[in-house]
C-alpha positions as CSV (number, residue, x, y, z in Angstrom):
1,M,-223.7,-21.9,41.9
2,K,-225.5,-23.4,44.8
3,T,-227.0,-20.9,47.4
4,K,-227.2,-21.5,51.1
5,K,-230.5,-20.3,52.9
6,I,-229.9,-19.1,56.6
7,L,-232.7,-19.8,58.9
8,T,-233.3,-18.6,62.3
9,Y,-235.3,-20.4,65.0
10,S,-236.3,-19.4,68.5
11,V,-235.1,-22.0,71.0
12,T,-236.4,-22.3,74.7
13,F,-233.8,-23.4,77.3
14,E,-234.8,-24.8,80.7
15,K,-232.8,-26.0,83.6
16,A,-233.5,-29.6,84.1
17,K,-234.5,-30.8,87.5
18,E,-231.9,-33.5,87.6
19,G,-229.2,-31.0,86.4
20,G,-228.1,-29.7,83.0
21,Y,-230.4,-28.1,80.6
22,I,-233.2,-29.0,78.1
23,A,-233.8,-27.1,74.9
24,Y,-236.7,-27.3,72.5
25,V,-237.7,-25.5,69.3
26,P,-241.4,-24.6,69.5
27,I,-241.9,-24.2,65.8
28,L,-240.5,-27.7,65.1
29,P,-242.7,-30.1,67.0
30,G,-240.7,-32.9,68.7
31,C,-237.3,-31.0,68.2
32,M,-235.6,-31.1,71.5
33,T,-232.4,-32.0,73.2
34,Q,-230.4,-31.7,76.3
35,G,-227.0,-31.2,77.7
36,E,-225.0,-31.1,81.0
37,T,-223.9,-27.3,80.4
38,F,-225.7,-24.5,78.7
39,E,-223.0,-24.4,76.1
40,E,-223.2,-28.2,75.3
41,T,-227.1,-27.7,75.1
42,K,-226.6,-24.9,72.6
43,E,-224.4,-27.2,70.3
44,N,-226.8,-30.1,70.7
45,V,-229.7,-28.0,69.6
46,K,-228.1,-26.9,66.6
47,D,-227.4,-30.6,65.8
48,A,-231.1,-31.4,66.4
49,I,-232.3,-28.6,64.2
50,S,-230.1,-29.7,61.3
51,A,-231.2,-33.4,61.7
52,Y,-234.9,-32.3,61.9
53,I,-234.6,-30.4,58.8
54,E,-232.7,-33.2,57.0
55,V,-235.6,-35.5,57.8
56,L,-238.1,-33.1,56.5
57,K,-236.1,-32.7,53.2
58,E,-235.9,-36.5,52.8
59,A,-239.6,-37.0,53.5
60,Y,-240.4,-34.2,51.1
61,S,-238.2,-35.5,48.3
62,S,-239.5,-39.0,48.7
63,A,-243.2,-37.9,48.6
64,S,-242.7,-35.9,45.3
């Protein structure tokens, strides 16, 4: 049976000068996103974290 590991990340949200929000994940360099609303930004940052982790997994598996 395959197990799923649940990870938790701290996310920083800031209001953007031009409107909307910006979110970044300090522990994942370069992992950031934006959205028109806070709710949209929350969903976008979940996607950004998932994509970031996938890239790391691919890079790690190709290096092995």
